[in-house]
C-alpha positions in Angstrom: 48.1 13.1 -54.8 50.5 10.8 -56.5 53.0 8.2 -55.4 55.3 5.9 -57.2 57.3 3.1 -55.6 60.8 2.3 -56.9 60.6 -0.2 -59.7 63.6 -1.2 -61.8 66.6 -3.5 -61.7 65.2 -7.1 -62.0 67.9 -9.5 -63.3 65.3 -11.7 -65.0 62.4 -10.7 -67.2 60.7 -13.8 -68.5 57.8 -14.1 -66.1 56.2 -11.0 -64.5 55.7 -12.5 -61.0 59.4 -13.4 -60.9 60.5 -10.0 -62.4 58.3 -8.1 -60.0 59.5 -9.9 -56.9 63.2 -9.6 -57.9 62.7 -5.9 -58.7 61.5 -5.3 -55.2 64.0 -7.7 -53.5 66.9 -6.1 -55.5 66.6 -3.0 -53.3 67.6 -5.0 -50.2 71.2 -4.8 -49.0 71.1 -8.6 -48.7 69.9 -9.2 -52.3 73.3 -10.4 -53.6 73.8 -13.2 -51.1 70.2 -14.3 -51.5 70.2 -14.4 -55.3 73.6 -16.2 -55.1 71.9 -19.0 -53.0 68.9 -19.3 -55.3 67.9 -19.5 -59.0 70.5 -22.2 -59.6 68.2 -25.1 -60.6 66.0 -25.2 -63.7 63.2 -27.5 -64.8 61.2 -28.1 -68.0 58.2 -30.1 -69.1 56.3 -30.7 -72.3 52.7 -29.4 -72.6 50.2 -29.0 -75.4 51.8 -25.6 -76.4 55.3 -26.9 -76.5 58.2 -26.9 -74.0 57.7 -25.0 -70.7 60.9 -23.9 -69.0 61.5 -22.2 -65.7 63.8 -21.8 -62.8 63.0 -24.3 -60.0 62.1 -23.1 -56.5 59.6 -24.0 -53.8 57.0 -21.3 -53.1 59.2 -18.4 -54.2 57.1 -15.6 -52.7 56.4 -17.1 -49.3 60.0 -18.2 -48.8 61.8 -15.0 -49.9 63.3 -13.6 -46.7 63.7 -10.1 -48.1 60.1 -9.2 -48.5 56.8 -9.2 -46.6 53.9 -10.9 -48.4 50.2 -10.6 -47.6 47.9 -12.7 -49.8 44.2 -11.7 -49.5 41.7 -14.2 -51.1 39.3 -12.5 -53.4 36.3 -13.9 -51.5 37.7 -12.3 -48.3 38.4 -9.0 -50.1 34.8 -9.0 -51.4 33.5 -9.5 -47.9 35.5 -6.5 -46.7 33.1 -4.2 -48.7 35.7 -1.5 -49.4 36.2 0.8 -52.4 38.5 -1.2 -54.7 40.4 1.7 -56.3 40.8 3.5 -53.0 42.1 0.3 -51.4 44.7 -0.2 -54.1 45.9 3.4 -53.8 46.2 3.1 -50.0 48.2 -0.1 -50.3 50.7 1.7 -52.5 50.7 4.7 -50.0 51.8 2.1 -47.4 54.7 1.1 -49.6 53.1 -2.1 -50.7 53.3 -3.4 -54.3 50.1 -4.9 -55.5 50.3 -8.2 -57.5 46.9 -8.9 -59.0 45.5 -10.9 -62.0 43.4 -8.8 -64.4 41.8 -9.3 -67.8 44.0 -7.7 -70.4 40.9 -7.1 -72.6 40.2 -3.9 -70.7 43.7 -2.4 -70.5 45.0 -0.3 -73.4 48.6 -1.1 -72.7 48.1 -4.6 -73.9 47.9 -3.7 -77.6 47.7 -7.4 -78.6 44.6 -8.1 -76.5 42.8 -4.8 -75.7 39.2 -5.0 -76.9 40.1 -8.3 -78.7 40.2 -11.3 -76.4 39.8 -12.3 -72.8 43.2 -12.9 -71.3 43.9 -13.1 -67.5 47.4 -12.0 -66.6 49.3 -11.1 -63.4 50.0 -7.3 -63.2 52.1 -5.3 -60.7 50.7 -2.0 -59.5 53.5 0.2 -58.1 52.2 3.8 -58.3 49.2 6.1 -59.0 48.4 9.6 -60.0 45.0 11.0 -58.8 45.1 14.0 -61.1 45.6 11.7 -64.1 43.4 9.0 -62.6 46.0 6.3 -63.5 48.0 3.5 -62.0 51.6 2.7 -62.9 51.7 -0.9 -63.9 54.3 -3.5 -64.9 53.9 -6.7 -67.0 54.8 -8.0 -70.4 53.8 -5.4 -73.0 54.6 -6.2 -76.7 56.6 -9.3 -75.7 58.9 -7.7 -73.1 58.7 -6.9 -69.4 58.1 -3.2 -69.1 56.1 -0.5 -67.4 53.1 1.5 -68.5 49.9 3.1 -67.1 46.3 2.2 -66.9 43.3 4.3 -65.9 41.5 3.6 -62.7 38.5 2.6 -64.7 40.5 0.1 -66.8 41.8 -1.5 -63.7 38.4 -1.7 -62.1 36.8 -3.2 -65.3 39.7 -5.7 -65.7 39.3 -6.9 -62.2 35.5 -7.2 -62.5 35.9 -9.1 -65.7 37.8 -12.0 -64.3 36.1 -15.4 -64.8 35.7 -17.0 -61.3 36.0 -20.4 -62.9 39.5 -19.6 -64.0 40.8 -18.0 -60.8 43.5 -20.5 -60.0 47.3 -20.2 -60.3 49.5 -17.2 -59.8 47.4 -14.7 -57.9 44.2 -15.5 -59.8 42.3 -16.3 -56.6 44.0 -13.7 -54.4 45.6 -10.2 -54.3 49.2 -10.1 -53.0 50.7 -7.1 -51.2 54.4 -7.2 -51.2 56.8 -4.8 -49.4 60.5 -4.7 -48.7 61.7 -5.7 -45.2 63.6 -3.0 -43.5 66.1 -5.2 -41.8 67.2 -8.8 -42.7 69.8 -11.1 -41.3 71.0 -13.1 -44.3 74.2 -14.4 -45.7 75.4 -16.6 -48.5 75.4 -20.3 -47.6 78.2 -22.1 -49.4 77.0 -25.7 -48.6 73.6 -24.7 -49.9 75.1 -23.3 -53.1 77.3 -26.4 -53.6 74.2 -28.7 -53.1 72.3 -26.6 -55.7 75.1 -26.7 -58.2 75.4 -30.5 -57.7 71.7 -31.0 -58.3 71.9 -28.8 -61.4 75.0 -30.4 -63.0 73.7 -33.9 -62.3 70.1 -33.2 -63.4 68.7 -34.4 -60.1 65.0 -34.1 -59.5 64.9 -31.3 -56.9 61.1 -31.6 -56.4 62.0 -34.7 -54.3 63.5 -32.4 -51.7 59.9 -31.2 -50.9 58.0 -34.4 -51.4 56.7 -34.2 -47.8 55.1 -30.8 -48.7 53.9 -31.4 -52.2 53.7 -34.1 -54.9 57.1 -34.6 -56.6 57.0 -34.2 -60.4 58.6 -36.0 -63.3 60.0 -32.8 -65.0 63.5 -32.6 -66.5 66.0 -30.8 -64.3 69.4 -29.2 -64.5 71.5 -29.7 -67.6 68.8 -32.0 -69.0 66.8 -28.8 -69.5 69.4 -27.6 -72.0 69.1 -30.9 -73.9 65.3 -30.6 -73.9 65.5 -27.0 -75.2 67.8 -28.2 -78.0 65.4 -30.9 -78.9 62.5 -28.5 -78.9 64.1 -26.1 -81.4 65.3 -29.0 -83.5 61.7 -30.1 -83.9 60.4 -26.6 -84.5 60.5 -26.6 -88.3 58.3 -29.8 -88.3 55.5 -28.1 -86.3 52.5 -26.9 -88.2 52.4 -23.9 -87.9 56.0 -23.5 -86.7 55.4 -21.1 -83.8 58.7 -19.7 -82.6 58.7 -19.5 -78.8 61.6 -17.3 -77.5 61.0 -18.1 -73.8 63.0 -21.4 -73.6 66.2 -19.9 -75.1 65.7 -16.6 -73.1 65.5 -18.5 -69.8 68.7 -20.3 -70.6 70.3 -16.9 -71.3 69.0 -15.5 -68.0 70.3 -18.6 -66.1 73.8 -17.9 -67.5 73.4 -14.2 -66.7 72.7 -15.0 -63.1 75.5 -17.6 -63.0 77.9 -15.0 -64.3 76.8 -12.6 -61.6 77.1 -15.4 -59.0 80.7 -16.1 -60.0 81.6 -12.4 -60.0 80.1 -12.1 -56.5 82.0 -15.1 -55.2 85.2 -13.6 -56.7 84.5 -10.2 -55.1 83.9 -11.8 -51.7 87.0 -14.0 -52.1 84.9 -17.1 -51.7 86.7 -18.6 -54.8 90.2 -17.9 -56.1 89.4 -18.0 -59.8 91.8 -16.5 -62.3 89.0 -15.3 -64.5 88.6 -18.6 -66.5 85.3 -19.5 -64.9 83.9 -16.1 -65.6 85.2 -16.2 -69.1 83.5 -19.6 -69.8 80.2 -18.4 -68.4 80.3 -15.1 -70.3 81.0 -17.0 -73.5 77.9 -19.2 -73.0 75.8 -16.2 -72.1 76.8 -14.4 -75.3 76.3 -17.4 -77.4 72.7 -17.9 -76.0 72.1 -14.2 -76.6 73.1 -14.6 -80.2 70.8 -17.6 -80.6 68.0 -15.7 -79.1 68.5 -12.7 -81.4 68.5 -15.0 -84.5 65.2 -16.6 -83.4 63.7 -13.3 -82.7 64.6 -12.0 -86.2 63.1 -15.2 -87.7 59.9 -14.5 -85.7 59.7 -10.8 -86.6 60.3 -11.5 -90.3 58.0 -14.5 -90.3 60.8 -16.6 -91.8 60.7 -20.4 -91.8 62.7 -21.4 -88.7 66.2 -22.7 -89.4 67.2 -24.3 -86.1 69.8 -27.0 -86.7 72.7 -24.7 -85.9 70.9 -23.8 -82.6 70.4 -27.4 -81.8 74.1 -28.2 -82.4 75.2 -25.2 -80.5 73.2 -26.1 -77.4 74.4 -29.7 -77.4 78.0 -28.5 -77.6 77.4 -26.2 -74.7 76.5 -29.0 -72.3 80.0 -30.5 -71.7 81.4 -27.0 -71.4 78.9 -26.0 -68.7 79.4 -29.4 -67.0 83.2 -28.7 -66.8 82.5 -25.1 -65.5 80.1 -26.2 -62.8 82.4 -28.9 -61.5 85.2 -26.4 -61.4 83.1 -23.9 -59.5 82.0 -26.6 -57.0 85.7 -27.5 -56.5 86.7 -23.9 -55.8 83.8 -23.4 -53.4 84.7 -26.6 -51.5 88.4 -25.5 -51.4 87.5 -22.0 -50.2 85.1 -23.4 -47.6 87.7 -25.8 -46.2 90.2 -22.9 -46.0 87.7 -20.7 -44.2 87.0 -23.4 -41.6 
């Protein structure tokens, strides 16, 4: 027996748990209005490894209305006393994608870590082949989000190898089963989008919105993230060794990619009456970020000393352009909302 669930089409690729969820959610007929309402805000913070950047959202998996999520704590799973591999296969048979943290040391697809070093990482299982004794898996392989296969034995060994002391964070203490909802009542919420855009362009601390549910943080938000990314790359040549992290610039690129799609969706739905100038500005910034990302990637591949001053200047110049674009988008949405009322 074999089964493979659909798995392609994520608009973002930086973090596997985001990419996996969006790949599943993108199959929903309501994906476009949902993604238009979300993934507007960004946040960043400094850590011992450098600058961490991500989209900002509260409890993405539990709050996505397009999917069903079941999280089973690993202690609970152990008490169930079931065959691990058979349970994974039957979950997939029931059209459930499996999000699980495994030790990359035991999985051949992770060429940088296989039989070299302990490295827990979230993996998505979306298919299996009993004849080949393999699972279809998705994660970052060789620095990009992609699909591969792993044997039943590799998956079993990688699960058993997880250090209980480190089982915290994204699915390290649980196994998540995610499936697409068959019917969802959902539409784009223009006041919600306007509020999100306002928080982004004014660099408001969006964690304050959920202070009653979790501790607010002191991260940078909105356009301040672009300024932080610019500063990070400016300082890169001074770091010893100057490790080139592509993620910050790639996340800015993905943000503009989603913003471009959002503007196009609003135009198609006649929610804004743009003559194409908004889309043109956003596409220009997206392509510029793509160019910066390519240059950084080439420096990294060729082990060249990082030359980042042009990148720093380009990002700083982009901030007023994006500020103008976001204010114009807010104005058009407010105008369209007033007309529709």
